[in-house]
MARTOR-233656 format. One line per 4 residues: number of its first residue (from 1); their letters; for each residue x, y, z of C-alpha. Coordinates in steps of 0.1 Angstrom, whole numbers, plus 5000, padded with zeros to 4 digits. Layout:
BEGIN
NUM = a = X/Y/Z; ...
***
This chain:
BEGIN
1 = mrkr = 8999/4261/4037; 8962/4255/4054; 8937/4232/4037; 8905/4244/4023
5 = vpgy = 8875/4246/4053; 8843/4235/4031; 8818/4262/4026; 8783/4273/4039
9 = rfhk = 8762/4260/4013; 8724/4263/4001; 8705/4233/3995; 8680/4242/3967
13 = ssgq = 8653/4214/3969; 8649/4219/4011; 8658/4253/4014; 8679/4247/4041
17 = aivr = 8718/4254/4048; 8739/4225/4044; 8777/4219/4051; 8796/4186/4034
21 = lngr = 8820/4171/4058; 8838/4136/4051; 8811/4129/4023; 8786/4132/4048
25 = miyl = 8756/4162/4042; 8748/4181/4073; 8717/4202/4078; 8721/4232/4089
29 = gdwn = 8685/4248/4093; 8669/4279/4074; 8694/4294/4048; 8711/4323/4063
33 = spks = 8694/4323/4100; 8714/4332/4126; 8707/4295/4140; 8726/4281/4106
37 = hqay = 8756/4301/4110; 8761/4287/4147; 8753/4255/4132; 8781/4256/4108
41 = drei = 8806/4272/4131; 8798/4242/4152; 8802/4217/4128; 8833/4234/4112
45 = sewl = 8851/4237/4147; 8845/4200/4157; 8854/4188/4126; 8887/4207/4125
49 = srsr = 8892/4196/4165; 8890/4160/4154; 8916/4165/4124; 8889/4164/4098
53 = qppp = 8876/4133/4108; 8843/4119/4113; 8828/4127/4147; 8824/4097/4171
57 = pvap = 8791/4085/4184; 8767/4110/4199; 8756/4109/4234; 8719/4105/4245
61 = dlgk = 8700/4138/4249; 8700/4141/4287; 8672/4170/4285; 8688/4190/4311
65 = ltii = 8703/4225/4317; 8717/4239/4286; 8748/4257/4285; 8734/4290/4279
69 = elig = 8712/4284/4309; 8743/4273/4329; 8762/4307/4319; 8730/4332/4328
73 = nywp = 8734/4313/4362; 8769/4320/4364; 8775/4352/4353; 8758/4370/4383
77 = vaet = 8779/4353/4402; 8810/4363/4381; 8802/4400/4381; 8797/4398/4423
81 = yyrk = 8827/4379/4424; 8853/4395/4401; 8856/4431/4419; 8882/4450/4437
85 = pdgr = 8871/4468/4471; 8859/4497/4458; 8833/4479/4439; 8850/4484/4403
89 = ptge = 8855/4450/4381; 8888/4433/4377; 8904/4428/4343; 8893/4392/4348
93 = lspl = 8858/4400/4338; 8864/4411/4300; 8884/4380/4289; 8861/4355/4310
97 = qsal = 8832/4372/4287; 8851/4367/4256; 8857/4331/4265; 8820/4326/4271
101 = rvlr = 8811/4340/4242; 8827/4315/4222; 8810/4284/4241; 8778/4302/4241
105 = qlyg = 8781/4305/4199; 8792/4269/4194; 8775/4252/4223; 8746/4273/4234
109 = dtpa = 8718/4253/4227; 8736/4220/4241; 8727/4203/4272; 8757/4212/4296
113 = defg = 8757/4175/4305; 8769/4165/4272; 8800/4190/4271; 8831/4171/4273
117 = plkl = 8865/4172/4262; 8860/4169/4224; 8838/4199/4224; 8862/4218/4244
121 = ravr = 8889/4209/4221; 8862/4225/4193; 8862/4257/4214; 8898/4257/4215
125 = eami = 8900/4252/4175; 8873/4281/4171; 8899/4306/4188; 8927/4294/4174
129 = vagw = 8911/4301/4137; 8899/4337/4153; 8938/4347/4159; 8941/4344/4194
133 = srnt = 8978/4336/4205; 8984/4306/4222; 8988/4319/4258; 8954/4335/4258
137 = ingq = 8936/4304/4245; 8953/4283/4273; 8936/4309/4300; 8904/4311/4282
141 = vkrv = 8903/4275/4282; 8907/4278/4318; 8879/4299/4321; 8855/4279/4301
145 = vrlf = 8866/4248/4327; 8858/4273/4356; 8822/4276/4343; 8814/4238/4345
149 = rwga = 8835/4234/4378; 8811/4263/4394; 8782/4241/4379; 8797/4210/4395
153 = enel = 8802/4228/4429; 8764/4241/4430; 8752/4206/4421; 8742/4219/4387
157 = lpat = 8760/4193/4368; 8781/4161/4380; 8815/4163/4390; 8827/4139/4367
161 = ivta = 8823/4164/4337; 8850/4184/4353; 8871/4156/4360; 8869/4150/4318
165 = ldtl = 8873/4186/4309; 8905/4186/4330; 8921/4157/4306; 8923/4181/4279
169 = pglr = 8961/4192/4279; 8970/4230/4272; 8986/4241/4240; 9025/4234/4239
173 = qgks = 9046/4261/4221; 9053/4249/4184; 9027/4220/4189; 8995/4236/4175
177 = eake = 8988/4265/4149; 8977/4290/4173; 9002/4321/4170; 9027/4330/4197
181 = rpri = 9027/4363/4214; 9057/4377/4213; 9076/4386/4247; 9074/4419/4260
185 = lpvd = 9110/4432/4259; 9130/4463/4272; 9130/4493/4251; 9164/4507/4249
189 = ektv = 9167/4543/4265; 9179/4559/4234; 9149/4546/4217; 9130/4565/4243
193 = ddtl = 9155/4598/4246; 9146/4598/4209; 9111/4599/4213; 9104/4622/4240
197 = phls = 9108/4652/4220; 9078/4644/4200; 9056/4641/4232; 9040/4662/4251
201 = piva = 9057/4675/4281; 9032/4658/4304; 9038/4625/4288; 9073/4628/4287
205 = dmir = 9075/4633/4321; 9049/4602/4329; 9075/4579/4310; 9106/4592/4331
209 = lqll = 9088/4586/4363; 9082/4554/4352; 9114/4547/4341; 9129/4559/4377
213 = tgmr = 9103/4538/4397; 9092/4508/4375; 9055/4517/4380; 9027/4500/4359
217 = paev = 9013/4524/4331; 8975/4524/4353; 8997/4535/4386; 9015/4563/4365
221 = cqir = 8981/4575/4350; 8964/4576/4387; 8987/4594/4409; 8975/4619/4428
225 = pgdv = 8992/4644/4451; 8972/4629/4483; 8985/4593/4474; 9020/4604/4479
229 = drse = 9038/4602/4513; 9068/4628/4514; 9075/4626/4553; 9108/4607/4545
233 = atwt = 9137/4614/4520; 9123/4586/4498; 9088/4592/4491; 9061/4564/4488
237 = yrpa = 9032/4561/4464; 9001/4539/4472; 8979/4537/4442; 8943/4540/4448
241 = shkt = 8936/4509/4427; 8962/4485/4415; 8968/4451/4398; 8965/4426/4429
245 = ehhg = 8942/4447/4455; 8917/4422/4450; 8941/4400/4461; 8946/4417/4496
249 = rdrv = 8981/4427/4486; 8995/4463/4493; 9013/4481/4464; 9042/4507/4475
253 = vyig = 9062/4525/4447; 9090/4540/4461; 9107/4574/4447; 9137/4588/4450
257 = pkgq = 9154/4618/4443; 9155/4620/4405; 9119/4608/4402; 9109/4634/4429
261 = avla = 9123/4661/4410; 9098/4650/4381; 9070/4647/4401; 9072/4675/4424
265 = pyll = 9059/4701/4400; 9029/4680/4393; 9022/4681/4432; 9011/4716/4433
269 = raad = 8974/4709/4432; 8945/4696/4449; 8952/4662/4469; 8926/4645/4448
273 = sycf = 8932/4659/4415; 8954/4637/4390; 8987/4649/4382; 8989/4639/4346
277 = spte = 8960/4656/4325; 8950/4652/4295; 8933/4683/4296; 8962/4700/4306
281 = sekh = 8985/4685/4279; 8957/4696/4252; 8958/4731/4265; 8996/4732/4261
285 = rrav = 8998/4718/4226; 8975/4745/4219; 8994/4771/4229; 9023/4761/4217
289 = rhea = 9006/4757/4180; 8990/4792/4187; 9025/4808/4194; 9041/4790/4159
293 = rttp = 9016/4809/4144; 9022/4840/4122; 8986/4850/4112; 8979/4884/4135
297 = lscg = 8955/4880/4162; 8929/4904/4138; 8930/4878/4115; 8916/4852/4130
301 = nrpk = 8942/4836/4152; 8927/4842/4189; 8930/4814/4206; 8901/4791/4217
305 = glnp = 8897/4772/4248; 8885/4735/4250; 8852/4728/4235; 8831/4711/4267
309 = daar = 8804/4697/4241; 8828/4681/4222; 8822/4642/4211; 8853/4634/4228
313 = pprd = 8863/4659/4253; 8898/4654/4267; 8896/4638/4304; 8911/4647/4335
317 = ryds = 8936/4615/4338; 8952/4598/4313; 8941/4555/4315; 8964/4529/4303
321 = nsyr = 8957/4530/4263; 8950/4569/4259; 8988/4569/4276; 8998/4540/4252
325 = vaiv = 8979/4559/4224; 8999/4589/4229; 9035/4572/4229; 9027/4555/4198
329 = rgcd = 9019/4588/4181; 9053/4600/4195; 9072/4571/4179; 9056/4573/4145
333 = kafp = 9068/4613/4145; 9101/4602/4160; 9107/4573/4134; 9091/4583/4101
337 = vpee = 9086/4556/4073; 9115/4563/4048; 9106/4568/4014; 9121/4539/3999
341 = ivgk = 9096/4518/4021; 9065/4512/4001; 9034/4491/4001; 9008/4490/4032
345 = aaik = 9024/4459/4046; 9059/4472/4044; 9050/4505/4059; 9028/4483/4086
349 = awre = 9059/4465/4094; 9082/4495/4098; 9058/4513/4122; 9055/4482/4144
353 = ahrw = 9093/4477/4144; 9097/4513/4157; 9070/4514/4183; 9073/4507/4220
357 = spnq = 9045/4510/4248; 9047/4518/4284; 9048/4479/4293; 9086/4483/4283
361 = lrht = 9096/4510/4303; 9086/4484/4333; 9109/4457/4317; 9138/4481/4314
365 = fats = 9134/4492/4349; 9136/4457/4360; 9164/4447/4342; 9186/4478/4351
369 = vrkh = 9178/4473/4391; 9183/4433/4387; 9217/4443/4370; 9228/4463/4394
373 = hgle = 9210/4456/4425; 9200/4419/4423; 9166/4400/4417; 9154/4405/4454
377 = aaqv = 9154/4445/4450; 9137/4440/4416; 9110/4420/4429; 9101/4441/4457
381 = llgh = 9102/4474/4437; 9081/4462/4410; 9058/4451/4438; 9056/4414/4424
385 = agad = 9044/4382/4448; 9069/4359/4457; 9069/4333/4485; 9054/4338/4519
389 = vtqv = 9076/4358/4544; 9079/4365/4577; 9073/4401/4589; 9112/4403/4592
393 = yaer = 9117/4398/4560; 9089/4425/4549; 9106/4450/4571; 9141/4441/4554
397 = dadk = 9125/4444/4517; 9108/4477/4524; 9142/4488/4538; 9164/4475/4510
401 = arfv = 9136/4489/4485; 9142/4524/4501; 9178/4525/4499; 9178/4512/4460
405 = agvv = 9150/4534/4452; 9173/4565/4469; 9199/4552/4443; 9184/4545/4412
409 = g = 9155/4568/4411
***
């Protein structure tokens, strides 16, 4: 059971907001002002990080660059650095923005010179209170330290700050109140088979192709005919964009006969058109619904086209999120909540237990390949980075990947 946290209170005689910690009344600023709420969050986070003990002596005001100014200098550099070769942002910018937002909310007006391990621990405590998982928090703390390392590299801060911040160890499993993120486990193929009839044919084929190739969700969403080399018995697909391209790595997906049979009908289109389209899926859904109706055409049953002016018209391709949502909706249809289960919490638990995500398909593929063909084959087919190898080993890996893809996919 968590102990009570002192509340944000009104001090009548001064008109200010206050919080009382360890018998000491702390003035936070004008009542209900944004700055007072910011001060309250900061004081509570620091207090929790000190295990509810009084604060240490306050460092003198060095009157230099504030943290919000440091972030303002760093952010344009980060936006330029974390870009893929085609100019699109990598997946690093969004979590970096979230980490710096917590830091800014707690210590935006604090001189950057004063930021040390105790304040970093307070930032981490705020992330724990926000409900972030342990692994996520450890990554976010590293991003905060990266900000100060950049400041030291550019002589905006003394290097001793980074050395001090590096002394804060990461959260360890079972040693903090941070929640643990569940591992991504393979999904049973029978569960997938039970879900497929409740999905659109296009999404069902995306799933089948993932199971046969081990693609990432984003890779199956963006496949186009022009990206697939069909000159050899085992096809190769080079995604236009992939997770590790900004590290200079190439990504090749090998597609065997079974995967080719799934993909082939979708290649009969322009080379730069996406194979799996939500627009086509929606047209198919409407056509099926129209055929199932018994109302005569003369009584309002005429099929209607898609409305281009709709608030959210179907897109020309799926992304990882819309693909996942489509699968979740299929799971809810395939595994309806039994009548004996009542209450929001119980219903939510049932649905979460009977839902699966496209990332789990990749794990299912990896488990199967590793079991039957070894770890090396799984590593190559999944496109995972390994130890540095010579060109001879790279050629051997490609030949092995083609062979295994011809057997399993």
